[in-house]
KETI-959501 format. One record per residue (C-alpha): residue number from 1; x, y, z. Coordinates in nm, 3 decimals. Each point is the difference from the previous one (the first is absolute). Layout:
% KETI-959501
<rec num="NUM" xx="X" yy="Y" zz="Z"/>
...
END
This chain:
% KETI-959501
<rec num="1" xx="1.010" yy="3.245" zz="9.897"/>
<rec num="2" xx="0.027" yy="-0.250" zz="-0.269"/>
<rec num="3" xx="-0.187" yy="-0.306" zz="-0.028"/>
<rec num="4" xx="0.237" yy="-0.306" zz="0.091"/>
<rec num="5" xx="-0.116" yy="-0.374" zz="-0.144"/>
<rec num="6" xx="0.170" yy="-0.301" zz="0.149"/>
<rec num="7" xx="-0.007" yy="-0.357" zz="0.002"/>
<rec num="8" xx="-0.060" yy="-0.164" zz="0.334"/>
<rec num="9" xx="-0.005" yy="-0.355" zz="-0.096"/>
<rec num="10" xx="0.304" yy="-0.206" zz="-0.022"/>
<rec num="11" xx="0.037" yy="-0.114" zz="-0.347"/>
<rec num="12" xx="0.251" yy="-0.114" zz="-0.287"/>
<rec num="13" xx="0.048" yy="0.292" zz="-0.300"/>
<rec num="14" xx="0.062" yy="0.369" zz="0.053"/>
<rec num="15" xx="-0.111" yy="0.260" zz="-0.248"/>
<rec num="16" xx="0.062" yy="0.343" zz="-0.043"/>
<rec num="17" xx="-0.163" yy="0.256" zz="-0.233"/>
<rec num="18" xx="0.071" yy="0.330" zz="-0.055"/>
<rec num="19" xx="-0.009" yy="0.310" zz="-0.048"/>
<rec num="20" xx="-0.252" yy="0.065" zz="0.296"/>
<rec num="21" xx="-0.088" yy="0.250" zz="0.259"/>
<rec num="22" xx="0.097" yy="-0.233" zz="0.273"/>
<rec num="23" xx="0.205" yy="-0.327" zz="0.081"/>
<rec num="24" xx="-0.181" yy="-0.304" zz="-0.077"/>
<rec num="25" xx="0.098" yy="-0.327" zz="0.017"/>
<rec num="26" xx="-0.269" yy="-0.295" zz="-0.081"/>
<rec num="27" xx="0.103" yy="-0.407" zz="0.072"/>
<rec num="28" xx="-0.202" yy="-0.238" zz="-0.171"/>
<rec num="29" xx="-0.094" yy="-0.287" zz="0.282"/>
<rec num="30" xx="-0.115" yy="-0.330" zz="-0.243"/>
<rec num="31" xx="-0.237" yy="-0.194" zz="0.174"/>
<rec num="32" xx="0.094" yy="-0.386" zz="-0.125"/>
<rec num="33" xx="-0.277" yy="-0.128" zz="0.217"/>
<rec num="34" xx="-0.271" yy="0.175" zz="-0.237"/>
<rec num="35" xx="-0.140" yy="-0.215" zz="-0.303"/>
<rec num="36" xx="-0.037" yy="0.198" zz="-0.304"/>
<rec num="37" xx="-0.306" yy="0.234" zz="-0.019"/>
<rec num="38" xx="-0.028" yy="-0.002" zz="0.343"/>
<rec num="39" xx="-0.153" yy="0.323" zz="0.155"/>
<rec num="40" xx="0.110" yy="0.095" zz="0.305"/>
<rec num="41" xx="-0.210" yy="0.069" zz="0.328"/>
<rec num="42" xx="0.053" yy="0.312" zz="0.267"/>
<rec num="43" xx="-0.161" yy="0.138" zz="0.219"/>
<rec num="44" xx="0.069" yy="0.324" zz="0.215"/>
<rec num="45" xx="0.235" yy="-0.246" zz="0.265"/>
<rec num="46" xx="0.244" yy="-0.170" zz="-0.290"/>
<rec num="47" xx="-0.046" yy="-0.247" zz="-0.257"/>
<rec num="48" xx="-0.233" yy="-0.268" zz="0.039"/>
<rec num="49" xx="0.021" yy="-0.256" zz="-0.262"/>
<rec num="50" xx="-0.061" yy="-0.030" zz="-0.400"/>
<rec num="51" xx="-0.276" yy="-0.159" zz="-0.215"/>
<rec num="52" xx="-0.021" yy="-0.143" zz="-0.342"/>
<rec num="53" xx="-0.317" yy="-0.157" zz="-0.204"/>
<rec num="54" xx="0.076" yy="-0.264" zz="0.109"/>
<rec num="55" xx="0.128" yy="0.018" zz="0.397"/>
<rec num="56" xx="-0.018" yy="0.215" zz="0.300"/>
<rec num="57" xx="0.284" yy="0.027" zz="0.270"/>
<rec num="58" xx="-0.078" yy="0.232" zz="0.281"/>
<rec num="59" xx="0.131" yy="0.026" zz="0.374"/>
<rec num="60" xx="0.237" yy="-0.326" zz="-0.141"/>
<rec num="61" xx="-0.292" yy="-0.208" zz="-0.092"/>
<rec num="62" xx="-0.089" yy="-0.141" zz="-0.344"/>
<rec num="63" xx="-0.381" yy="0.029" zz="-0.064"/>
<rec num="64" xx="-0.108" yy="-0.216" zz="-0.271"/>
<rec num="65" xx="-0.224" yy="0.012" zz="-0.244"/>
<rec num="66" xx="-0.055" yy="-0.304" zz="-0.202"/>
<rec num="67" xx="-0.287" yy="0.067" zz="-0.207"/>
<rec num="68" xx="0.016" yy="0.376" zz="0.026"/>
<rec num="69" xx="0.192" yy="0.231" zz="-0.180"/>
<rec num="70" xx="0.107" yy="0.376" zz="0.163"/>
<rec num="71" xx="-0.092" yy="0.315" zz="-0.150"/>
<rec num="72" xx="0.121" yy="0.247" zz="0.281"/>
<rec num="73" xx="0.112" yy="-0.014" zz="0.337"/>
<rec num="74" xx="-0.114" yy="0.369" zz="0.196"/>
<rec num="75" xx="0.160" yy="0.146" zz="0.304"/>
<rec num="76" xx="-0.292" yy="0.156" zz="0.214"/>
<rec num="77" xx="0.211" yy="0.215" zz="0.201"/>
<rec num="78" xx="-0.002" yy="0.215" zz="0.162"/>
<rec num="79" xx="-0.337" yy="0.002" zz="0.116"/>
<rec num="80" xx="0.007" yy="-0.374" zz="0.036"/>
<rec num="81" xx="0.349" yy="-0.078" zz="0.156"/>
<rec num="82" xx="0.136" yy="-0.340" zz="-0.117"/>
<rec num="83" xx="-0.300" yy="-0.082" zz="-0.215"/>
<rec num="84" xx="0.051" yy="-0.106" zz="-0.404"/>
<rec num="85" xx="-0.288" yy="-0.065" zz="-0.223"/>
<rec num="86" xx="0.060" yy="-0.305" zz="-0.275"/>
<rec num="87" xx="-0.234" yy="0.012" zz="-0.308"/>
<rec num="88" xx="0.009" yy="-0.336" zz="-0.214"/>
<rec num="89" xx="-0.153" yy="-0.176" zz="-0.222"/>
<rec num="90" xx="-0.083" yy="-0.362" zz="-0.171"/>
<rec num="91" xx="0.271" yy="-0.113" zz="-0.225"/>
<rec num="92" xx="-0.275" yy="-0.130" zz="-0.210"/>
<rec num="93" xx="-0.072" yy="0.283" zz="-0.258"/>
<rec num="94" xx="-0.337" yy="-0.138" zz="-0.050"/>
<rec num="95" xx="-0.090" yy="0.095" zz="0.338"/>
<rec num="96" xx="-0.094" yy="0.377" zz="-0.014"/>
<rec num="97" xx="-0.249" yy="-0.036" zz="0.278"/>
<rec num="98" xx="0.190" yy="0.152" zz="0.318"/>
<rec num="99" xx="0.305" yy="0.068" zz="0.152"/>
<rec num="100" xx="0.144" yy="-0.037" zz="0.339"/>
<rec num="101" xx="0.123" yy="0.262" zz="0.260"/>
<rec num="102" xx="0.199" yy="-0.112" zz="0.290"/>
<rec num="103" xx="0.071" yy="0.233" zz="0.309"/>
<rec num="104" xx="0.334" yy="-0.100" zz="0.122"/>
<rec num="105" xx="0.017" yy="0.199" zz="0.372"/>
<rec num="106" xx="0.199" yy="-0.077" zz="0.347"/>
<rec num="107" xx="0.318" yy="-0.060" zz="-0.155"/>
<rec num="108" xx="-0.150" yy="-0.266" zz="-0.298"/>
<rec num="109" xx="-0.131" yy="-0.220" zz="0.323"/>
<rec num="110" xx="-0.353" yy="0.114" zz="-0.049"/>
<rec num="111" xx="-0.215" yy="0.009" zz="-0.335"/>
<rec num="112" xx="-0.330" yy="0.023" zz="-0.132"/>
<rec num="113" xx="-0.116" yy="-0.048" zz="-0.333"/>
<rec num="114" xx="-0.303" yy="0.081" zz="-0.261"/>
<rec num="115" xx="-0.092" yy="0.005" zz="-0.367"/>
<rec num="116" xx="-0.123" yy="0.282" zz="-0.224"/>
<rec num="117" xx="-0.151" yy="-0.028" zz="-0.339"/>
<rec num="118" xx="0.212" yy="0.060" zz="-0.302"/>
<rec num="119" xx="-0.012" yy="-0.011" zz="-0.375"/>
<rec num="120" xx="0.310" yy="0.024" zz="-0.170"/>
<rec num="121" xx="-0.119" yy="0.235" zz="-0.253"/>
<rec num="122" xx="0.035" yy="0.237" zz="0.318"/>
<rec num="123" xx="0.283" yy="0.128" zz="0.154"/>
<rec num="124" xx="0.086" yy="-0.107" zz="0.339"/>
<rec num="125" xx="-0.181" yy="0.240" zz="0.297"/>
<rec num="126" xx="0.241" yy="0.273" zz="0.137"/>
<rec num="127" xx="0.084" yy="-0.056" zz="0.346"/>
<rec num="128" xx="-0.014" yy="0.253" zz="0.274"/>
<rec num="129" xx="0.092" yy="-0.036" zz="0.353"/>
<rec num="130" xx="-0.227" yy="0.193" zz="0.287"/>
<rec num="131" xx="0.011" yy="-0.037" zz="0.338"/>
<rec num="132" xx="-0.132" yy="-0.390" zz="0.071"/>
<rec num="133" xx="-0.165" yy="-0.009" zz="-0.333"/>
<rec num="134" xx="0.116" yy="-0.077" zz="-0.339"/>
<rec num="135" xx="-0.168" yy="0.246" zz="-0.279"/>
<rec num="136" xx="-0.007" yy="-0.154" zz="-0.361"/>
<rec num="137" xx="-0.083" yy="0.251" zz="-0.302"/>
<rec num="138" xx="-0.081" yy="-0.180" zz="-0.360"/>
<rec num="139" xx="-0.033" yy="0.255" zz="-0.285"/>
<rec num="140" xx="-0.149" yy="-0.164" zz="-0.269"/>
<rec num="141" xx="-0.313" yy="0.069" zz="0.231"/>
<rec num="142" xx="0.108" yy="0.280" zz="0.254"/>
<rec num="143" xx="-0.072" yy="-0.221" zz="0.242"/>
<rec num="144" xx="0.149" yy="0.039" zz="0.341"/>
<rec num="145" xx="-0.001" yy="-0.304" zz="0.249"/>
<rec num="146" xx="0.110" yy="-0.032" zz="0.359"/>
<rec num="147" xx="0.057" yy="-0.303" zz="0.224"/>
<rec num="148" xx="0.088" yy="-0.052" zz="0.381"/>
<rec num="149" xx="0.326" yy="-0.192" zz="0.117"/>
<rec num="150" xx="-0.192" yy="-0.333" zz="0.033"/>
<rec num="151" xx="-0.072" yy="0.074" zz="-0.417"/>
<rec num="152" xx="-0.387" yy="0.064" zz="0.104"/>
<rec num="153" xx="-0.166" yy="0.261" zz="-0.266"/>
<rec num="154" xx="-0.085" yy="0.373" zz="0.131"/>
<rec num="155" xx="-0.074" yy="0.181" zz="-0.259"/>
<rec num="156" xx="-0.019" yy="-0.027" zz="-0.398"/>
<rec num="157" xx="-0.120" yy="0.248" zz="-0.171"/>
<rec num="158" xx="-0.026" yy="0.170" zz="-0.369"/>
<rec num="159" xx="0.143" yy="0.376" zz="0.048"/>
<rec num="160" xx="-0.295" yy="0.104" zz="-0.261"/>
<rec num="161" xx="-0.346" yy="-0.133" zz="-0.025"/>
<rec num="162" xx="0.067" yy="-0.101" zz="-0.350"/>
<rec num="163" xx="0.303" yy="-0.121" zz="-0.157"/>
<rec num="164" xx="0.067" yy="-0.246" zz="-0.247"/>
<rec num="165" xx="0.276" yy="-0.215" zz="-0.080"/>
<rec num="166" xx="0.326" yy="0.140" zz="-0.150"/>
<rec num="167" xx="0.368" yy="-0.053" zz="-0.036"/>
<rec num="168" xx="0.042" yy="0.370" zz="-0.079"/>
<rec num="169" xx="-0.104" yy="0.090" zz="0.382"/>
<rec num="170" xx="0.260" yy="0.072" zz="0.251"/>
<rec num="171" xx="-0.042" yy="0.009" zz="0.409"/>
<rec num="172" xx="0.193" yy="0.132" zz="0.231"/>
<rec num="173" xx="0.033" yy="-0.016" zz="0.401"/>
<rec num="174" xx="0.285" yy="0.180" zz="0.215"/>
<rec num="175" xx="-0.053" yy="-0.077" zz="0.379"/>
<rec num="176" xx="0.007" yy="0.291" zz="0.225"/>
<rec num="177" xx="0.071" yy="-0.151" zz="0.291"/>
<rec num="178" xx="-0.184" yy="-0.256" zz="0.262"/>
<rec num="179" xx="-0.358" yy="-0.085" zz="-0.208"/>
<rec num="180" xx="0.013" yy="0.331" zz="-0.236"/>
<rec num="181" xx="0.030" yy="-0.021" zz="-0.362"/>
<rec num="182" xx="-0.048" yy="0.170" zz="-0.323"/>
<rec num="183" xx="-0.107" yy="-0.139" zz="-0.300"/>
<rec num="184" xx="-0.035" yy="0.163" zz="-0.313"/>
<rec num="185" xx="-0.190" yy="-0.138" zz="-0.332"/>
<rec num="186" xx="-0.124" yy="0.020" zz="-0.310"/>
<rec num="187" xx="-0.376" yy="0.028" zz="-0.076"/>
<rec num="188" xx="0.012" yy="-0.131" zz="-0.347"/>
<rec num="189" xx="0.276" yy="-0.132" zz="-0.262"/>
<rec num="190" xx="-0.135" yy="0.247" zz="-0.239"/>
<rec num="191" xx="0.405" yy="0.170" zz="-0.143"/>
<rec num="192" xx="-0.219" yy="0.336" zz="-0.080"/>
<rec num="193" xx="-0.139" yy="0.051" zz="0.318"/>
<rec num="194" xx="0.163" yy="0.300" zz="0.161"/>
<rec num="195" xx="-0.123" yy="-0.015" zz="0.351"/>
<rec num="196" xx="0.005" yy="-0.383" zz="0.060"/>
<rec num="197" xx="0.208" yy="-0.030" zz="0.348"/>
<rec num="198" xx="-0.131" yy="0.020" zz="0.343"/>
<rec num="199" xx="0.182" yy="-0.022" zz="0.296"/>
<rec num="200" xx="-0.148" yy="-0.171" zz="0.360"/>
<rec num="201" xx="0.102" yy="0.008" zz="0.347"/>
<rec num="202" xx="-0.055" yy="-0.341" zz="0.181"/>
<rec num="203" xx="-0.086" yy="0.059" zz="0.382"/>
<rec num="204" xx="-0.013" yy="-0.278" zz="0.287"/>
<rec num="205" xx="-0.319" yy="-0.200" zz="0.003"/>
<rec num="206" xx="-0.135" yy="0.211" zz="-0.317"/>
<rec num="207" xx="-0.046" yy="-0.003" zz="-0.349"/>
<rec num="208" xx="0.265" yy="0.209" zz="-0.194"/>
<rec num="209" xx="-0.194" yy="0.380" zz="-0.095"/>
<rec num="210" xx="0.073" yy="0.174" zz="-0.272"/>
<rec num="211" xx="0.293" yy="0.256" zz="0.064"/>
<rec num="212" xx="0.035" yy="0.163" zz="-0.310"/>
<rec num="213" xx="-0.047" yy="-0.004" zz="-0.389"/>
<rec num="214" xx="0.287" yy="0.093" zz="-0.238"/>
<rec num="215" xx="0.007" yy="0.102" zz="-0.342"/>
<rec num="216" xx="0.237" yy="-0.305" zz="-0.122"/>
<rec num="217" xx="-0.126" yy="-0.262" zz="-0.219"/>
<rec num="218" xx="0.266" yy="-0.296" zz="0.036"/>
<rec num="219" xx="0.138" yy="-0.060" zz="0.401"/>
<rec num="220" xx="0.348" yy="-0.109" zz="0.001"/>
<rec num="221" xx="0.152" yy="0.055" zz="0.374"/>
<rec num="222" xx="-0.132" yy="0.107" zz="0.321"/>
<rec num="223" xx="0.165" yy="0.141" zz="0.322"/>
<rec num="224" xx="-0.029" yy="0.179" zz="0.306"/>
<rec num="225" xx="0.187" yy="0.248" zz="0.257"/>
<rec num="226" xx="-0.015" yy="-0.044" zz="0.396"/>
<rec num="227" xx="-0.166" yy="0.342" zz="0.006"/>
<rec num="228" xx="-0.323" yy="-0.083" zz="-0.254"/>
<rec num="229" xx="0.171" yy="0.091" zz="-0.321"/>
<rec num="230" xx="-0.118" yy="-0.237" zz="-0.258"/>
<rec num="231" xx="0.173" yy="-0.013" zz="-0.360"/>
<rec num="232" xx="-0.158" yy="-0.203" zz="-0.260"/>
<rec num="233" xx="0.189" yy="-0.104" zz="-0.381"/>
<rec num="234" xx="-0.163" yy="-0.034" zz="-0.298"/>
<rec num="235" xx="-0.078" yy="0.129" zz="-0.368"/>
<rec num="236" xx="-0.306" yy="0.214" zz="-0.121"/>
<rec num="237" xx="-0.158" yy="-0.027" zz="-0.347"/>
<rec num="238" xx="-0.047" yy="0.396" zz="-0.064"/>
<rec num="239" xx="-0.338" yy="0.068" zz="-0.208"/>
<rec num="240" xx="-0.062" yy="-0.432" zz="0.000"/>
<rec num="241" xx="0.293" yy="-0.034" zz="-0.229"/>
<rec num="242" xx="0.165" yy="-0.341" zz="0.007"/>
<rec num="243" xx="0.353" yy="0.141" zz="0.035"/>
<rec num="244" xx="0.063" yy="0.075" zz="0.393"/>
<rec num="245" xx="0.197" yy="0.295" zz="0.173"/>
<rec num="246" xx="0.194" yy="-0.135" zz="0.317"/>
<rec num="247" xx="-0.121" yy="0.148" zz="0.323"/>
<rec num="248" xx="0.084" yy="0.011" zz="0.383"/>
<rec num="249" xx="-0.255" yy="0.120" zz="0.250"/>
<rec num="250" xx="0.062" yy="0.131" zz="0.369"/>
<rec num="251" xx="-0.339" yy="0.055" zz="0.242"/>
<rec num="252" xx="-0.002" yy="0.100" zz="0.342"/>
<rec num="253" xx="-0.262" yy="-0.268" zz="0.156"/>
<rec num="254" xx="-0.156" yy="0.331" zz="0.197"/>
<rec num="255" xx="0.026" yy="0.254" zz="-0.275"/>
<rec num="256" xx="-0.168" yy="0.016" zz="-0.357"/>
<rec num="257" xx="0.282" yy="0.133" zz="-0.223"/>
<rec num="258" xx="0.261" yy="-0.241" zz="-0.192"/>
<rec num="259" xx="0.349" yy="0.078" zz="-0.104"/>
<rec num="260" xx="0.055" yy="-0.143" zz="-0.359"/>
<rec num="261" xx="0.306" yy="-0.107" zz="-0.213"/>
<rec num="262" xx="0.051" yy="-0.157" zz="-0.368"/>
<rec num="263" xx="0.176" yy="-0.257" zz="0.147"/>
<rec num="264" xx="-0.036" yy="-0.404" zz="-0.009"/>
<rec num="265" xx="0.277" yy="-0.133" zz="0.286"/>
<rec num="266" xx="0.069" yy="-0.374" zz="0.012"/>
<rec num="267" xx="0.010" yy="0.016" zz="0.383"/>
<rec num="268" xx="-0.084" yy="0.200" zz="0.271"/>
<rec num="269" xx="0.118" yy="0.053" zz="0.339"/>
<rec num="270" xx="-0.124" yy="0.310" zz="0.268"/>
<rec num="271" xx="0.324" yy="0.123" zz="0.229"/>
<rec num="272" xx="-0.188" yy="0.279" zz="0.233"/>
<rec num="273" xx="-0.220" yy="0.239" zz="-0.200"/>
<rec num="274" xx="0.202" yy="-0.100" zz="-0.318"/>
<rec num="275" xx="-0.081" yy="-0.264" zz="-0.272"/>
<rec num="276" xx="0.337" yy="-0.165" zz="-0.165"/>
<rec num="277" xx="-0.094" yy="-0.109" zz="-0.285"/>
<rec num="278" xx="0.167" yy="-0.166" zz="-0.308"/>
<rec num="279" xx="-0.081" yy="-0.055" zz="-0.353"/>
<rec num="280" xx="0.226" yy="-0.145" zz="-0.291"/>
<rec num="281" xx="0.280" yy="0.288" zz="-0.033"/>
<rec num="282" xx="-0.048" yy="0.215" zz="0.352"/>
<rec num="283" xx="-0.001" yy="-0.030" zz="0.366"/>
<rec num="284" xx="-0.245" yy="0.269" zz="0.163"/>
<rec num="285" xx="-0.125" yy="0.147" zz="0.257"/>
<rec num="286" xx="-0.347" yy="0.192" zz="0.038"/>
<rec num="287" xx="-0.211" yy="0.199" zz="0.263"/>
<rec num="288" xx="-0.400" yy="0.069" zz="0.016"/>
<rec num="289" xx="0.108" yy="0.350" zz="0.093"/>
<rec num="290" xx="0.221" yy="0.067" zz="-0.322"/>
<rec num="291" xx="-0.068" yy="-0.037" zz="-0.371"/>
<rec num="292" xx="0.272" yy="-0.083" zz="-0.151"/>
<rec num="293" xx="0.255" yy="-0.319" zz="0.094"/>
<rec num="294" xx="0.211" yy="0.114" zz="0.345"/>
<rec num="295" xx="0.286" yy="-0.250" zz="-0.104"/>
<rec num="296" xx="0.034" yy="-0.119" zz="-0.355"/>
<rec num="297" xx="0.360" yy="-0.188" zz="-0.100"/>
<rec num="298" xx="0.025" yy="-0.155" zz="-0.348"/>
<rec num="299" xx="0.143" yy="-0.361" zz="0.047"/>
<rec num="300" xx="0.204" yy="0.091" zz="-0.349"/>
<rec num="301" xx="-0.216" yy="-0.307" zz="-0.205"/>
<rec num="302" xx="-0.333" yy="-0.187" zz="0.005"/>
<rec num="303" xx="-0.010" yy="-0.261" zz="0.251"/>
<rec num="304" xx="-0.235" yy="-0.242" zz="0.130"/>
<rec num="305" xx="-0.082" yy="0.081" zz="0.374"/>
<rec num="306" xx="-0.064" yy="-0.270" zz="0.206"/>
<rec num="307" xx="-0.010" yy="0.088" zz="0.369"/>
<rec num="308" xx="-0.006" yy="0.311" zz="0.234"/>
<rec num="309" xx="0.037" yy="-0.020" zz="0.345"/>
<rec num="310" xx="0.154" yy="0.170" zz="0.305"/>
<rec num="311" xx="0.325" yy="-0.118" zz="0.182"/>
<rec num="312" xx="0.085" yy="0.214" zz="0.284"/>
<rec num="313" xx="-0.028" yy="0.372" zz="-0.081"/>
<rec num="314" xx="0.067" yy="-0.063" zz="-0.385"/>
<rec num="315" xx="-0.274" yy="-0.081" zz="-0.284"/>
<rec num="316" xx="0.120" yy="-0.281" zz="-0.235"/>
<rec num="317" xx="-0.076" yy="-0.108" zz="-0.311"/>
<rec num="318" xx="0.065" yy="-0.403" zz="-0.158"/>
<rec num="319" xx="0.021" yy="0.042" zz="-0.378"/>
<rec num="320" xx="0.124" yy="-0.169" zz="-0.300"/>
<rec num="321" xx="0.111" yy="0.179" zz="-0.299"/>
<rec num="322" xx="-0.227" yy="-0.244" zz="-0.268"/>
<rec num="323" xx="-0.183" yy="-0.300" zz="-0.015"/>
<rec num="324" xx="-0.006" yy="-0.293" zz="-0.240"/>
<rec num="325" xx="-0.192" yy="-0.330" zz="-0.003"/>
<rec num="326" xx="0.190" yy="-0.327" zz="-0.045"/>
<rec num="327" xx="-0.261" yy="-0.315" zz="-0.041"/>
<rec num="328" xx="-0.267" yy="0.200" zz="0.124"/>
<rec num="329" xx="0.157" yy="0.109" zz="0.314"/>
<rec num="330" xx="0.076" yy="0.394" zz="0.078"/>
<rec num="331" xx="0.359" yy="0.055" zz="0.043"/>
<rec num="332" xx="0.135" yy="0.335" zz="0.184"/>
<rec num="333" xx="0.385" yy="0.150" zz="-0.143"/>
<rec num="334" xx="0.224" yy="0.188" zz="0.208"/>
<rec num="335" xx="-0.193" yy="0.004" zz="0.339"/>
<rec num="336" xx="0.065" yy="0.368" zz="0.124"/>
<rec num="337" xx="-0.037" yy="0.147" zz="0.366"/>
<rec num="338" xx="-0.107" yy="0.368" zz="0.031"/>
<rec num="339" xx="0.021" yy="0.153" zz="0.339"/>
<rec num="340" xx="-0.092" yy="0.376" zz="0.059"/>
<rec num="341" xx="0.028" yy="0.189" zz="0.387"/>
<rec num="342" xx="-0.287" yy="0.212" zz="0.016"/>
<rec num="343" xx="0.176" yy="0.177" zz="0.321"/>
<rec num="344" xx="0.328" yy="0.130" zz="-0.210"/>
<rec num="345" xx="-0.122" yy="-0.100" zz="-0.407"/>
<rec num="346" xx="0.325" yy="-0.218" zz="0.000"/>
<rec num="347" xx="-0.082" yy="-0.289" zz="-0.253"/>
<rec num="348" xx="0.194" yy="-0.292" zz="-0.148"/>
<rec num="349" xx="-0.052" yy="-0.282" zz="-0.272"/>
<rec num="350" xx="0.121" yy="-0.310" zz="0.074"/>
<rec num="351" xx="0.048" yy="-0.261" zz="-0.270"/>
<rec num="352" xx="-0.095" yy="-0.346" zz="0.141"/>
<rec num="353" xx="0.106" yy="-0.242" zz="-0.278"/>
<rec num="354" xx="0.113" yy="0.025" zz="-0.346"/>
<rec num="355" xx="-0.241" yy="-0.322" zz="-0.116"/>
<rec num="356" xx="-0.405" yy="-0.078" zz="0.003"/>
<rec num="357" xx="-0.188" yy="-0.151" zz="0.300"/>
<rec num="358" xx="-0.338" yy="-0.158" zz="0.025"/>
<rec num="359" xx="-0.025" yy="0.032" zz="0.341"/>
<rec num="360" xx="0.012" yy="0.377" zz="0.059"/>
<rec num="361" xx="-0.161" yy="0.105" zz="0.365"/>
<rec num="362" xx="0.069" yy="0.202" zz="0.290"/>
<rec num="363" xx="-0.054" yy="-0.119" zz="0.378"/>
<rec num="364" xx="-0.024" yy="0.220" zz="0.282"/>
<rec num="365" xx="0.168" yy="-0.033" zz="0.309"/>
<rec num="366" xx="-0.021" yy="0.206" zz="0.321"/>
<rec num="367" xx="0.037" yy="0.380" zz="-0.053"/>
<rec num="368" xx="0.331" yy="0.060" zz="-0.242"/>
<rec num="369" xx="0.089" yy="-0.360" zz="-0.098"/>
<rec num="370" xx="-0.146" yy="-0.185" zz="-0.310"/>
<rec num="371" xx="0.047" yy="-0.295" zz="-0.206"/>
<rec num="372" xx="-0.001" yy="-0.032" zz="-0.364"/>
<rec num="373" xx="-0.026" yy="-0.311" zz="-0.160"/>
<rec num="374" xx="0.160" yy="-0.042" zz="-0.354"/>
<rec num="375" xx="-0.114" yy="-0.379" zz="-0.113"/>
<rec num="376" xx="0.206" yy="-0.181" zz="0.255"/>
<rec num="377" xx="0.232" yy="0.286" zz="0.082"/>
<rec num="378" xx="-0.069" yy="0.152" zz="0.364"/>
<rec num="379" xx="0.113" yy="0.394" zz="0.090"/>
<rec num="380" xx="-0.073" yy="0.073" zz="0.331"/>
<rec num="381" xx="0.019" yy="0.431" zz="0.031"/>
<rec num="382" xx="0.029" yy="0.233" zz="0.223"/>
<rec num="383" xx="-0.042" yy="0.356" zz="-0.042"/>
<rec num="384" xx="0.095" yy="0.315" zz="0.230"/>
END
């Protein structure tokens, strides 16, 4: 059976691309009411609104931000249905003491706000949704904080007893469902340390416990399967040298062995017992039980992988053919969608645009349907 990608939204321009392994029809849908640089907001039931740095439109209402600027708006589903977290900061550059977080629930009719200490020389905390809780991770000092739905702090710990502050450190958190999560951190910012990454497991009502110490220097990414297999991507310093080599490590939480690959994927996604990954030239699938990739597809050129996601039975990769900066802003050229069906091995490359875009992102809807936003253009696609 071949993939069949079809548009499921009324629109204005029809494009066809060939040659392909299946018939493909894409239609561009222009959202005239969305202002420039707006980012669309979705949850599992559809499109809910959009936001810019100056305003938020959600459930048909405009939420004013008179003295604030919006850094991000994060859908918290599926564990928190119809919930969005808004992260704001005072527009005055001299005020660097805190950011405001607002939790909108019940279709935007109920809101709870709280402030979080913040300094401008640090990045914003990474947000992970748990069941009725929000986890904030701070890479610079390897710290994890958990707040409940009212903003009350229920946990605030550093993963390491002694952890000096550094921009060089990375911290990744992956939700494994409900209140469970995995966290991978770096013991130091020493780029010559070859055993520097530790994976922790977070359980309900307990501080994270150490799960595994890994022979890795710099951490890049973390992903876990539903069957207890963990993937950690990064680099390692051989023999204490400053030059690094790529390393991807797979391990089972309930076993002592590992499977290692000389790879540094930009994106990772578990689908069953296979880890799908993309680096700057290829699309791969890897197994804990196999020493070599079980699927390895050369994409034919150097690419910029952006998002790896599932749609129905297919695994999709959104990538750009190149990137450049214009007035300090990155632009992505010739965005392309690569679609792979694991069941029959069929694959397709779909050129979405021949121009460059500032906003290039995927939002999921239902199982096989998803949106791709190209600046002010919005594509709704279905795969079966």
